[in-house]
N, C-alpha and C positions, 0 to 999 in steps of 0.2 A: 503493501499498500504506500502510495506517495505521502510525503509528510504534508499537512495541512499549513497554509500559509498565514500570517498575520501582517497586512498592509495597512498603515496609516495612509490617510488622504489629505492632500494640501489642496483645497478649495481656494484660489487666489482670485482677488479683486484688487486692482489699481495696485499691485505689487505688494499685498500683506493677505496673509491667511484669514479667512474668514468663515464663521460656522452660523447657520441659522436652524430652523423649523421648518418643516415641509417646504423647503427651498428659499422662504421667505426670512424677514426678520435678521438680516446679517449682522455678526457684531466682530469684531476684532480678535484675532486670534493668535495673533505674533508675526514674526519674521520668516518667511517661509526658507531661508537659507538655514537661520538656525536651528527651527525645526527639523529641517531634513537631518542636518548633522546628528543632533539629538537622537532621532530615530536610527539611525545607521548605527551609533555607538550602544544604544538600546538591545539590539538585535532583531530589528524589523526584517522581515523577510523580503520585503519589496516597497517600493513607495510608488504612490498615484499622485500627480501633480496635475490639478485639472484648473485652464484659465477658464473660470465660470462664466464670464461676461464677453469672451473674446467672439463667440458666434452671434450671440444678440447685437453686439455692438459693430458688427461686418470686420472684425479685423483678426490678424494674425495671433498666435501666440507670442509672448514676449521672449524672445530667443536669448536677451542678456540674461534675465531671471533664471532660465533655464540651466543655461551655463553656469551660472554663480551656484544652484543647488548640483549641479552634476560633479561640481568638484567637492563637495562635501560628504558624498555617501559612496559607499563601496558596495552597493546592493542592486538589484535591477531596479529600474526609474522608468516610469510610464508616464507619458504626457498626453494631455488632451486639451482640446479647447481650439475652436478656427482652424482644424485640420480640413480642408476640402481638396486637396490634390497632392499628387506624387511629390512635386518640391517642397510643400511644405514637410512633409513626412522626412523627407530627405534633410532638409535644414535641420530638422529637431534630433535625428538619430545622430548627424554630424557634430551637434552641440552636445551631445553627450546621454541622451535618452537611449532606453533599450528596447521599447516598444511604444508605439503609439495607439492613442484611444480615440476613436470616432464614433460620433454619436450622430447628431442632428444631420450632418452632411452623409452621412451614409443611408438613412432613411429616405431622403430628399433623392439621392444617386445611389441607389444600390452598388450599382459596377464599379464604384471606388473599394468595395471591399475585395471585389475578384483584382481590380487593378493593384491594390497595396500587397496583397497575398503573392501576388505574381512577380511583384518589384523586389520585395524584401522579405520574402516567405511568410506562412501563417503564423509562427511563433511572434513576429511582430506585430501582430494584428488584434488590438483588443477592440471589440465592438460593445460602447458601453450603452446601456437601456435605461431610460428613466420610465417607470411605470407606475401608474395611477388606477385604483379600483373605481370605475365610472359605469354608471347604468348596467351593473350585472355582470360586469368584465374588466380583464386588466387591458388597458389601452398605450400605446408608447405615447411618450410626450416630448415636445423638441424645445431647443433654446432654453435649456436653463429650467425646462419643465415649465414653461409658459404658454406653450401652444398642445394643445390635444389633437391626436390624430385620430384617423377612422381604424388605425393598424391595430390589430390584436397583438399584443405583445407577444405569445406564445406563436403567433404565426411568423412574426417578424423575426425571431431568435432563430428558429429553424431555417429560415431564409438565410440568415447572417452565416449559420453555420457551414450552409451549404455551400455559400459563395467564397469562404475562405478564411473566416474569423478564427483566430487561436484561441480566444478565450472569450466569455460574456462577462461583463460587470453589470449585474443587474442591481438598480438602485430602486427600493420600493418608497416613491413620495410620500406615501401616506404614512410610512414608519419613521421617515427622514428627520433625525432631531430630537424624536419624542423619547428616545431611551427606554422603549418600552419592548425592545427586542426585534430580532429580524423577522422578516414575514415567512416563516419557515415552512408554511404550506404551501405556498406559491412556488418558493425557492424548491422545495423537494418535487413539485410537480414539473418545473423546468428541468429540473438535474435528471430527472428520470426520462427525459424525451432527447437531450442532447448526449453526445460522446467527447465534447470538447470540455475543458475545466470552467467551471462557475464560479464568479466571486461574488458573494453576498455583501448589500450595501444597504443602510438604513435602518436604524432604531438601535444599535448597540448602546445600552447603558451601565451594563456592570460585567463580569467576567463570566457569569452564569449564562448569559446572551449568547458569548461565544462557544461555549460548552452546548448548548442549544440546538444551533445553526448546524455545527458538526456533526452532531449525533442524530439530529433528526432530519437535515436536510441534505446531509453527507457531501455539502458545498465542498470545492476545494482550498477555497481561500475566505475569507473573512474581513471586510475592509470597515474601520471606523476614522472617526476624524475627532469630534469634541472631548471624547472620552481620553483620547490620547494627547489631544492639544492643551488641555486645563490639568493634566496629572492624574485623573480621577482612576487611571488604569496604567500601570506600567507594565511595558511589555515583556519584561522578564516575570515579574509575577504573574503576567497572564499565560505565559508559555508554561509555568508549573503548574499552574491549575489544571491546565488542559493536559498536562502531562498526568497529573493524578486522577484524571478521568478516563485513561486509557486512551486519549488521543495521540496521535504520532506527530510532533511539532519537529521544526530544523534545529 
């Protein structure tokens, strides 16, 4: 069995790490470069950096900030936000990123997944999906959760896998920032239908929530933000708790 991964997420706006609830009411959580260094030292398995307003503001990810973060970490580093074409990904990978995360651009132009997988390899392509339960089903949302689509989340994830996604980063907007736990029922449902790694995101509030999502949904990785940023959970403590519960971690 592959070891489960713990992934802190840096949601970056205007050069600062921020965190909200259900994708709104953002508050400052610190300097992304400093936080990246701390997580690398604490034993995080990977790091995700999302420029959360790049798509909404119609601009590219801030490359200088990416380079600064990359210099501070010795763990795999995924970048997302405003990535629309091969050249965007190329610049970020050359700036120190190990993977790119695509979200809204992939939904609007699904062939971008095929193109990225062909150019860089599937292992570099993370398809991030923001989902919310609306009108009796889970639907994909775009532009940092601002725009609801008519696309069922399950259908989109299966298509993304078929096109060459190497991983799925699935964020429950209903659970995001609530600290009430991950959406394990839906995560389990998705995980049983795909053959590529699934990263759980949205809802972590304590160490037990990580135990629950690994045991109940059998996800490959769990991502969180505020509980790490504000020191509510320290990664070495979390990994010990997971080990104590029979969960294999790195």
